[in-house]
SENUSE-838275 format. One record per residue (C-alpha): chain; x, y, z. Coordinates in nm, 3 decimals. Example, Ala and Ser with C-alpha at 12.3 -4.5 7.8 and 13.67 -1.06 7.14 Angstrom:
// SENUSE-838275
chain=A u=1.230 v=-0.450 w=0.780;
chain=A u=1.367 v=-0.106 w=0.714;
END
This chain:
// SENUSE-838275
chain=A u=-1.629 v=-2.340 w=0.494;
chain=A u=-1.489 v=-2.463 w=0.822;
chain=A u=-1.354 v=-2.751 w=0.613;
chain=A u=-1.143 v=-2.486 w=0.389;
chain=A u=-1.047 v=-2.337 w=0.708;
chain=A u=-0.920 v=-2.684 w=0.865;
chain=A u=-0.735 v=-2.762 w=0.530;
chain=A u=-0.588 v=-2.363 w=0.560;
chain=A u=-0.447 v=-2.423 w=0.940;
chain=A u=-0.303 v=-2.733 w=0.868;
chain=A u=-0.083 v=-2.598 w=0.580;
chain=A u=0.265 v=-2.545 w=0.713;
chain=A u=0.351 v=-2.155 w=0.806;
chain=A u=0.651 v=-2.150 w=0.600;
chain=A u=0.410 v=-2.214 w=0.316;
chain=A u=0.235 v=-1.841 w=0.380;
chain=A u=0.552 v=-1.680 w=0.429;
chain=A u=0.629 v=-1.806 w=0.066;
chain=A u=0.309 v=-1.620 w=-0.037;
chain=A u=0.359 v=-1.309 w=0.128;
chain=A u=0.711 v=-1.340 w=-0.050;
chain=A u=0.563 v=-1.395 w=-0.399;
chain=A u=0.313 v=-1.101 w=-0.337;
chain=A u=0.589 v=-0.882 w=-0.274;
chain=A u=0.744 v=-0.954 w=-0.582;
chain=A u=0.444 v=-0.906 w=-0.769;
chain=A u=0.444 v=-0.529 w=-0.618;
chain=A u=0.826 v=-0.516 w=-0.698;
chain=A u=0.794 v=-0.572 w=-1.089;
chain=A u=0.485 v=-0.334 w=-1.099;
chain=A u=0.732 v=-0.102 w=-1.058;
chain=A u=0.847 v=-0.108 w=-1.393;
chain=A u=0.554 v=-0.193 w=-1.517;
chain=A u=0.396 v=0.098 w=-1.380;
chain=A u=0.700 v=0.322 w=-1.545;
chain=A u=0.595 v=0.187 w=-1.889;
chain=A u=0.252 v=0.271 w=-1.893;
chain=A u=0.243 v=0.617 w=-1.729;
chain=A u=0.495 v=0.678 w=-2.029;
chain=A u=0.186 v=0.614 w=-2.247;
chain=A u=-0.140 v=0.741 w=-2.046;
chain=A u=-0.111 v=1.025 w=-1.827;
chain=A u=-0.136 v=0.970 w=-1.466;
chain=A u=-0.490 v=1.073 w=-1.390;
chain=A u=-0.623 v=0.883 w=-1.625;
chain=A u=-0.391 v=0.509 w=-1.574;
chain=A u=-0.513 v=0.512 w=-1.187;
chain=A u=-0.880 v=0.576 w=-1.291;
chain=A u=-0.854 v=0.318 w=-1.524;
chain=A u=-0.704 v=0.087 w=-1.320;
chain=A u=-0.910 v=0.154 w=-1.005;
chain=A u=-1.257 v=0.096 w=-1.216;
chain=A u=-1.154 v=-0.227 w=-1.340;
chain=A u=-0.980 v=-0.377 w=-1.033;
chain=A u=-1.332 v=-0.223 w=-0.871;
chain=A u=-1.532 v=-0.399 w=-1.105;
chain=A u=-1.364 v=-0.758 w=-1.053;
chain=A u=-1.379 v=-0.692 w=-0.681;
chain=A u=-1.726 v=-0.596 w=-0.695;
chain=A u=-1.879 v=-0.899 w=-0.876;
chain=A u=-1.655 v=-1.127 w=-0.660;
chain=A u=-1.801 v=-0.960 w=-0.352;
chain=A u=-2.173 v=-0.889 w=-0.514;
chain=A u=-2.359 v=-0.969 w=-0.215;
chain=A u=-2.129 v=-0.792 w=0.041;
chain=A u=-2.159 v=-0.521 w=-0.139;
chain=A u=-2.515 v=-0.536 w=-0.173;
chain=A u=-2.603 v=-0.571 w=0.200;
chain=A u=-2.411 v=-0.305 w=0.301;
chain=A u=-2.568 v=-0.058 w=0.074;
chain=A u=-2.930 v=-0.166 w=0.114;
chain=A u=-2.906 v=-0.165 w=0.481;
chain=A u=-2.949 v=0.131 w=0.755;
chain=A u=-2.537 v=0.219 w=0.723;
chain=A u=-2.533 v=0.279 w=0.359;
chain=A u=-2.498 v=0.620 w=0.357;
chain=A u=-2.238 v=0.588 w=0.644;
chain=A u=-2.060 v=0.320 w=0.444;
chain=A u=-2.032 v=0.603 w=0.078;
chain=A u=-1.924 v=0.879 w=0.324;
chain=A u=-1.615 v=0.643 w=0.468;
chain=A u=-1.579 v=0.513 w=0.129;
chain=A u=-1.562 v=0.876 w=-0.049;
chain=A u=-1.300 v=0.997 w=0.172;
chain=A u=-1.098 v=0.692 w=0.152;
chain=A u=-1.156 v=0.659 w=-0.276;
chain=A u=-1.066 v=1.013 w=-0.307;
chain=A u=-0.708 v=1.026 w=-0.044;
chain=A u=-0.636 v=0.697 w=-0.224;
chain=A u=-0.687 v=0.853 w=-0.566;
chain=A u=-0.476 v=1.130 w=-0.447;
chain=A u=-0.160 v=0.901 w=-0.304;
chain=A u=-0.153 v=0.689 w=-0.677;
chain=A u=-0.160 v=1.026 w=-0.880;
chain=A u=0.109 v=1.182 w=-0.713;
chain=A u=0.314 v=0.875 w=-0.708;
chain=A u=0.251 v=0.809 w=-1.061;
chain=A u=0.321 v=1.149 w=-1.159;
chain=A u=0.628 v=1.122 w=-0.903;
chain=A u=0.762 v=0.784 w=-1.121;
chain=A u=0.701 v=0.978 w=-1.445;
chain=A u=1.020 v=1.178 w=-1.329;
chain=A u=1.224 v=0.932 w=-1.135;
chain=A u=1.340 v=0.576 w=-1.172;
chain=A u=1.155 v=0.289 w=-1.043;
chain=A u=1.372 v=0.206 w=-0.751;
chain=A u=1.399 v=0.497 w=-0.587;
chain=A u=1.029 v=0.538 w=-0.597;
chain=A u=0.981 v=0.203 w=-0.463;
chain=A u=1.246 v=0.307 w=-0.168;
chain=A u=1.089 v=0.645 w=-0.095;
chain=A u=0.719 v=0.520 w=-0.152;
chain=A u=0.847 v=0.277 w=0.143;
chain=A u=0.903 v=0.578 w=0.394;
chain=A u=0.545 v=0.572 w=0.418;
chain=A u=0.598 v=0.296 w=0.694;
chain=A u=0.783 v=0.567 w=0.906;
chain=A u=0.517 v=0.792 w=0.892;
chain=A u=0.236 v=0.620 w=0.961;
chain=A u=0.334 v=0.685 w=1.323;
chain=A u=0.315 v=1.037 w=1.325;
chain=A u=0.006 v=1.020 w=1.090;
chain=A u=-0.118 v=0.855 w=1.383;
chain=A u=-0.006 v=1.078 w=1.645;
chain=A u=-0.122 v=1.399 w=1.522;
chain=A u=-0.504 v=1.243 w=1.384;
chain=A u=-0.540 v=0.975 w=1.733;
chain=A u=-0.283 v=1.181 w=1.958;
chain=A u=-0.104 v=0.823 w=2.021;
chain=A u=0.253 v=0.903 w=2.101;
chain=A u=0.500 v=0.743 w=1.839;
chain=A u=0.744 v=0.490 w=2.022;
chain=A u=1.185 v=0.562 w=2.074;
chain=A u=1.185 v=0.303 w=1.782;
chain=A u=0.998 v=0.492 w=1.569;
chain=A u=1.152 v=0.830 w=1.641;
chain=A u=1.540 v=0.647 w=1.611;
chain=A u=1.349 v=0.475 w=1.222;
chain=A u=1.264 v=0.861 w=1.113;
chain=A u=1.575 v=0.999 w=1.167;
chain=A u=1.739 v=0.694 w=0.984;
chain=A u=1.476 v=0.721 w=0.728;
chain=A u=1.548 v=1.078 w=0.656;
chain=A u=1.925 v=1.047 w=0.638;
chain=A u=1.855 v=0.777 w=0.370;
chain=A u=1.631 v=0.991 w=0.178;
chain=A u=1.922 v=1.246 w=0.172;
chain=A u=2.160 v=0.979 w=-0.019;
chain=A u=1.885 v=0.846 w=-0.235;
chain=A u=1.726 v=1.226 w=-0.303;
chain=A u=1.959 v=1.483 w=-0.295;
chain=A u=2.203 v=1.579 w=-0.553;
chain=A u=2.507 v=1.861 w=-0.542;
chain=A u=2.731 v=1.978 w=-0.324;
chain=A u=2.665 v=2.083 w=0.056;
chain=A u=2.571 v=2.420 w=-0.017;
chain=A u=2.382 v=2.374 w=-0.325;
chain=A u=2.178 v=2.039 w=-0.218;
chain=A u=1.845 v=2.014 w=-0.427;
chain=A u=1.587 v=1.716 w=-0.486;
chain=A u=1.493 v=1.633 w=-0.817;
chain=A u=1.080 v=1.681 w=-0.872;
chain=A u=0.989 v=1.345 w=-0.913;
chain=A u=1.154 v=1.220 w=-0.572;
chain=A u=0.969 v=1.490 w=-0.410;
chain=A u=0.619 v=1.429 w=-0.535;
chain=A u=0.687 v=1.047 w=-0.424;
chain=A u=0.776 v=1.205 w=-0.100;
chain=A u=0.441 v=1.326 w=-0.089;
chain=A u=0.296 v=1.024 w=-0.192;
chain=A u=0.392 v=0.839 w=0.084;
chain=A u=0.253 v=1.060 w=0.322;
chain=A u=-0.046 v=1.034 w=0.148;
chain=A u=-0.019 v=0.683 w=0.185;
chain=A u=0.032 v=0.707 w=0.529;
chain=A u=-0.277 v=0.928 w=0.597;
chain=A u=-0.487 v=0.687 w=0.430;
chain=A u=-0.376 v=0.357 w=0.612;
chain=A u=-0.471 v=0.566 w=0.982;
chain=A u=-0.785 v=0.631 w=0.863;
chain=A u=-0.899 v=0.345 w=0.716;
chain=A u=-0.776 v=0.153 w=1.042;
chain=A u=-1.028 v=0.425 w=1.183;
chain=A u=-1.320 v=0.344 w=0.926;
chain=A u=-1.291 v=-0.034 w=0.941;
chain=A u=-1.331 v=-0.092 w=1.351;
chain=A u=-1.724 v=-0.113 w=1.302;
chain=A u=-1.746 v=-0.159 w=0.892;
chain=A u=-1.630 v=-0.425 w=0.615;
chain=A u=-1.348 v=-0.348 w=0.491;
chain=A u=-1.454 v=-0.535 w=0.156;
chain=A u=-1.722 v=-0.284 w=0.122;
chain=A u=-1.489 v=0.007 w=0.203;
chain=A u=-1.247 v=-0.102 w=-0.051;
chain=A u=-1.452 v=-0.167 w=-0.342;
chain=A u=-1.636 v=0.204 w=-0.270;
chain=A u=-1.248 v=0.309 w=-0.249;
chain=A u=-1.214 v=0.203 w=-0.598;
chain=A u=-1.479 v=0.315 w=-0.759;
chain=A u=-1.423 v=0.682 w=-0.641;
chain=A u=-1.081 v=0.666 w=-0.705;
chain=A u=-1.133 v=0.532 w=-1.058;
chain=A u=-1.418 v=0.811 w=-1.064;
chain=A u=-1.183 v=1.119 w=-0.956;
chain=A u=-0.907 v=0.970 w=-1.203;
chain=A u=-1.154 v=0.952 w=-1.480;
chain=A u=-1.289 v=1.274 w=-1.420;
chain=A u=-0.937 v=1.498 w=-1.361;
chain=A u=-0.855 v=1.319 w=-1.659;
chain=A u=-1.143 v=1.438 w=-1.917;
chain=A u=-1.056 v=1.789 w=-1.741;
chain=A u=-0.691 v=1.842 w=-1.763;
chain=A u=-0.504 v=1.512 w=-1.957;
chain=A u=-0.538 v=1.424 w=-2.333;
chain=A u=-0.608 v=1.048 w=-2.428;
chain=A u=-0.310 v=0.897 w=-2.604;
chain=A u=-0.390 v=0.783 w=-3.006;
chain=A u=-0.484 v=0.493 w=-3.094;
chain=A u=-0.172 v=0.386 w=-3.239;
chain=A u=0.032 v=0.414 w=-2.878;
chain=A u=-0.207 v=0.172 w=-2.720;
chain=A u=0.022 v=-0.125 w=-2.783;
chain=A u=0.004 v=-0.527 w=-2.677;
chain=A u=0.273 v=-0.403 w=-2.486;
chain=A u=0.045 v=-0.158 w=-2.296;
chain=A u=-0.282 v=-0.363 w=-2.230;
chain=A u=-0.032 v=-0.647 w=-2.139;
chain=A u=0.107 v=-0.352 w=-1.882;
chain=A u=-0.236 v=-0.265 w=-1.737;
chain=A u=-0.377 v=-0.620 w=-1.737;
chain=A u=-0.091 v=-0.686 w=-1.501;
chain=A u=-0.150 v=-0.373 w=-1.301;
chain=A u=-0.521 v=-0.481 w=-1.294;
chain=A u=-0.539 v=-0.826 w=-1.243;
chain=A u=-0.194 v=-0.902 w=-1.055;
chain=A u=-0.069 v=-0.645 w=-0.881;
chain=A u=-0.441 v=-0.524 w=-0.770;
chain=A u=-0.643 v=-0.875 w=-0.684;
chain=A u=-0.403 v=-1.150 w=-0.741;
chain=A u=-0.159 v=-1.066 w=-0.516;
chain=A u=-0.400 v=-0.875 w=-0.282;
chain=A u=-0.594 v=-1.294 w=-0.225;
chain=A u=-0.250 v=-1.409 w=-0.161;
chain=A u=-0.142 v=-1.130 w=0.079;
chain=A u=-0.526 v=-1.179 w=0.294;
chain=A u=-0.450 v=-1.545 w=0.321;
chain=A u=-0.127 v=-1.521 w=0.423;
chain=A u=-0.142 v=-1.254 w=0.682;
chain=A u=-0.424 v=-1.477 w=0.864;
chain=A u=-0.160 v=-1.683 w=0.943;
chain=A u=0.185 v=-1.498 w=0.977;
chain=A u=0.266 v=-1.315 w=1.291;
chain=A u=0.272 v=-0.966 w=1.252;
chain=A u=0.630 v=-0.886 w=1.321;
chain=A u=0.737 v=-1.134 w=1.076;
chain=A u=0.501 v=-0.993 w=0.813;
chain=A u=0.577 v=-0.699 w=0.784;
chain=A u=0.968 v=-0.772 w=0.706;
chain=A u=0.824 v=-1.003 w=0.462;
chain=A u=0.637 v=-0.722 w=0.301;
chain=A u=0.861 v=-0.455 w=0.347;
chain=A u=1.093 v=-0.650 w=0.082;
chain=A u=0.827 v=-0.492 w=-0.144;
chain=A u=1.100 v=-0.187 w=-0.215;
chain=A u=1.396 v=-0.428 w=-0.247;
chain=A u=1.246 v=-0.610 w=-0.493;
chain=A u=1.141 v=-0.301 w=-0.645;
chain=A u=1.498 v=-0.176 w=-0.700;
chain=A u=1.621 v=-0.541 w=-0.808;
chain=A u=1.371 v=-0.552 w=-1.105;
chain=A u=1.482 v=-0.149 w=-1.217;
chain=A u=1.858 v=-0.310 w=-1.238;
chain=A u=1.752 v=-0.588 w=-1.438;
chain=A u=1.482 v=-0.389 w=-1.617;
chain=A u=1.504 v=-0.072 w=-1.659;
chain=A u=1.878 v=-0.039 w=-1.622;
chain=A u=1.900 v=0.152 w=-1.345;
chain=A u=2.241 v=0.191 w=-1.218;
chain=A u=2.295 v=0.160 w=-0.846;
chain=A u=2.619 v=0.332 w=-0.698;
chain=A u=2.722 v=0.331 w=-0.373;
chain=A u=2.563 v=0.633 w=-0.263;
chain=A u=2.221 v=0.463 w=-0.331;
chain=A u=2.349 v=0.141 w=-0.154;
chain=A u=2.408 v=0.286 w=0.145;
chain=A u=2.077 v=0.561 w=0.116;
chain=A u=1.843 v=0.244 w=0.043;
chain=A u=2.029 v=0.023 w=0.270;
chain=A u=1.913 v=0.365 w=0.520;
chain=A u=1.550 v=0.335 w=0.412;
chain=A u=1.540 v=-0.057 w=0.456;
chain=A u=1.657 v=-0.080 w=0.775;
chain=A u=1.472 v=0.242 w=0.916;
chain=A u=1.153 v=0.041 w=0.807;
chain=A u=1.273 v=-0.273 w=0.968;
chain=A u=1.332 v=-0.081 w=1.303;
chain=A u=0.946 v=0.112 w=1.243;
chain=A u=0.783 v=-0.195 w=1.188;
chain=A u=0.926 v=-0.490 w=1.414;
chain=A u=1.081 v=-0.350 w=1.709;
chain=A u=0.762 v=-0.162 w=1.845;
chain=A u=0.575 v=-0.445 w=1.840;
chain=A u=0.791 v=-0.725 w=2.042;
chain=A u=0.709 v=-0.517 w=2.312;
chain=A u=0.340 v=-0.673 w=2.281;
chain=A u=0.230 v=-1.002 w=2.451;
chain=A u=0.035 v=-1.124 w=2.138;
chain=A u=0.321 v=-1.111 w=1.857;
chain=A u=0.265 v=-1.458 w=1.800;
chain=A u=-0.098 v=-1.385 w=1.687;
chain=A u=-0.167 v=-1.415 w=1.338;
chain=A u=-0.126 v=-1.047 w=1.151;
chain=A u=-0.409 v=-0.846 w=1.106;
chain=A u=-0.295 v=-0.609 w=0.827;
chain=A u=-0.410 v=-0.295 w=0.762;
chain=A u=-0.616 v=-0.191 w=0.393;
chain=A u=-0.341 v=-0.107 w=0.175;
chain=A u=-0.399 v=0.142 w=-0.141;
chain=A u=-0.341 v=-0.171 w=-0.385;
chain=A u=-0.627 v=-0.339 w=-0.206;
chain=A u=-0.756 v=-0.499 w=0.114;
chain=A u=-0.516 v=-0.665 w=0.292;
chain=A u=-0.753 v=-0.777 w=0.612;
chain=A u=-0.904 v=-1.047 w=0.667;
chain=A u=-1.260 v=-0.938 w=0.721;
chain=A u=-1.343 v=-1.239 w=0.947;
chain=A u=-1.034 v=-1.151 w=1.172;
chain=A u=-1.138 v=-0.811 w=1.193;
chain=A u=-1.522 v=-0.924 w=1.285;
chain=A u=-1.359 v=-1.070 w=1.539;
chain=A u=-1.123 v=-0.837 w=1.682;
chain=A u=-1.408 v=-0.610 w=1.638;
chain=A u=-1.620 v=-0.801 w=1.864;
chain=A u=-1.372 v=-0.851 w=2.118;
chain=A u=-1.271 v=-0.474 w=2.210;
chain=A u=-1.562 v=-0.265 w=2.421;
chain=A u=-1.402 v=0.078 w=2.352;
chain=A u=-1.364 v=0.227 w=2.008;
chain=A u=-1.047 v=0.397 w=1.996;
chain=A u=-0.884 v=0.110 w=2.241;
chain=A u=-0.958 v=-0.101 w=1.889;
chain=A u=-0.838 v=0.093 w=1.673;
chain=A u=-0.529 v=0.143 w=1.850;
chain=A u=-0.472 v=-0.258 w=1.930;
chain=A u=-0.551 v=-0.292 w=1.590;
chain=A u=-0.225 v=-0.023 w=1.459;
chain=A u=0.004 v=-0.153 w=1.684;
chain=A u=-0.095 v=-0.514 w=1.638;
chain=A u=-0.015 v=-0.536 w=1.297;
chain=A u=0.235 v=-0.443 w=1.090;
chain=A u=0.303 v=-0.088 w=1.005;
chain=A u=0.339 v=-0.190 w=0.671;
chain=A u=0.114 v=-0.140 w=0.333;
chain=A u=0.169 v=-0.342 w=0.000;
chain=A u=0.106 v=-0.305 w=-0.337;
chain=A u=0.172 v=0.088 w=-0.373;
chain=A u=0.193 v=0.018 w=-0.725;
END
């Protein structure tokens, strides 16, 4: 293990930055893939089967860690936290999938990315930690961008499409999920929480689907659909997850947040190239405002921190865990006060999540 760590530290930082870009490309393409998949399999079933498959793969990889956590004295604590995270995560992805079914992949990508601006305010509501002036400026910019992207009609008859509205609700749920992950992972193994999250979320999706949705006919489950599901489970949830985990241990948080925010840009790019989405001048300005708002919200508050050159400690995201368990354990051991540990974790990390589809 020490030999591997030595090799990892000898790799140039630029390689890890490139890995982050690779992860955002994978997740950017997943918006289009999800759009195709949700046309075949209804949202709850789609999220349920995807989560169960991802959880099974991760459980096989980290079985010892899972067994140790669930056989110890804190087994009930892990189950409660994992259940809460699983339900919130499932709701976020389910609502996002509903929104994606009624809007374009490009809009869905950028509107989902507004969770970055919402997180500081969710943290304020839950932990009474005031957002910075930069967060407020970013919020105003994001609202303007959302208006340009989502609202249609004359000034007297402005309206928002159902898909865009549901996507914004999912962004709020993603923000809440990130805050609770940060709180729960202070004294818990984030990988175990993630495994339980996927298991609970998968059960929620399949259970809801069994009650209120219908499975598609067998003939609609074409090879193309199974390729889409394989991409979502293997690449978007597992491969990109590992890539991001490795890279985030070696890239400063402010820089990492900028690279990760490219997910929404690639989402639009692939939507234009593969889905045929048309991007007018109004959408371009709206996307630009939202992207700049993400950069402002994620980067400028971090520049006040003296430890900005330290490796990023990323938060777990709905796409999977994006925090190194070793880094989290080291940080948790250095912090004496529980709330201070969580606040430090949120401020030192990027406000971003990845793999939102």
